N, C-alpha and C positions, 0 to 999 in steps of 0.2 A: 147154897142156894134149895129154896124153901119150895116142895114138888109141890106143894098147894096151890102158890102162888104162879100165877100167867108169865111164861116165858115169850123169848124173842129170838130167833137165829138170825144174825149177820151174816153174809154170803159172799164170797170173792170169788174174784177169780182168779187170785195164786193163793198158795199157802200159805208165804212170806207175809201175807198182810194177815191174813188169820193170827199167825201168831204173834207178828208186833202191835195188833190191836189189842189181842190179849194184856198184853205189857200196858199200853198205854193207861187202859179200863182198871185194870189191879190198879195202879200206879196212881187214878185219880179216885179209886177209893171205891170203885165198881164191882160189880159179882162179874167174872168173865171166866167162861171157860169155852177151849177149842173144841171142837167136838168132829163126827163126822156129818155132814150134809144129809139128808133125808134128800133120796133123788125126786121124790115132787118137789121138791121146791127148787133144785139147783144140779145142772149136771157139768155147771163148769169147772167146777174145783171142789173135791171132796170136803176139804175142812172147812167149816165156819165157828161160829162164837156163840156162844148163848148167854143170854144177858135175860138179868129183869128186867119184862113188858115196861112198866113203869121208870126204866131211867133211857127208854131207848132215844130219846129227843135229844139229854145229857150226852150218850155213848156217841151217836151221831157227828154231833159239834163237836168234842174230842176228836174222831176221826178226820174230821176234815180239816182241825187245827194242825192234826199232824203231819198231811199229808197221805192220809191212809186213803187207798180208791175201794171203798166196797160196792157191788152190784144193787143189795138192795137189805133190809129190816124185815122178815116176816115174823108175825104171831105163832107161836107152835108149842104144846099140839093143834 
């Protein structure tokens, strides 16, 4: 992931959902990496998924289609 491009963080209620999401998005060809979630974004789960901000809509559609629940997608940093 290019550090100069805008990124997003998908936050979850469980770490299982974060890992499952990483697999779904990577299989679809999107860049995705499980990361520790900054406390300023969520206290529900300690893990989130870093994605390219431009991919957020496609990522949300893929996660919904796979039945993976997420709390929100935030722009970060």
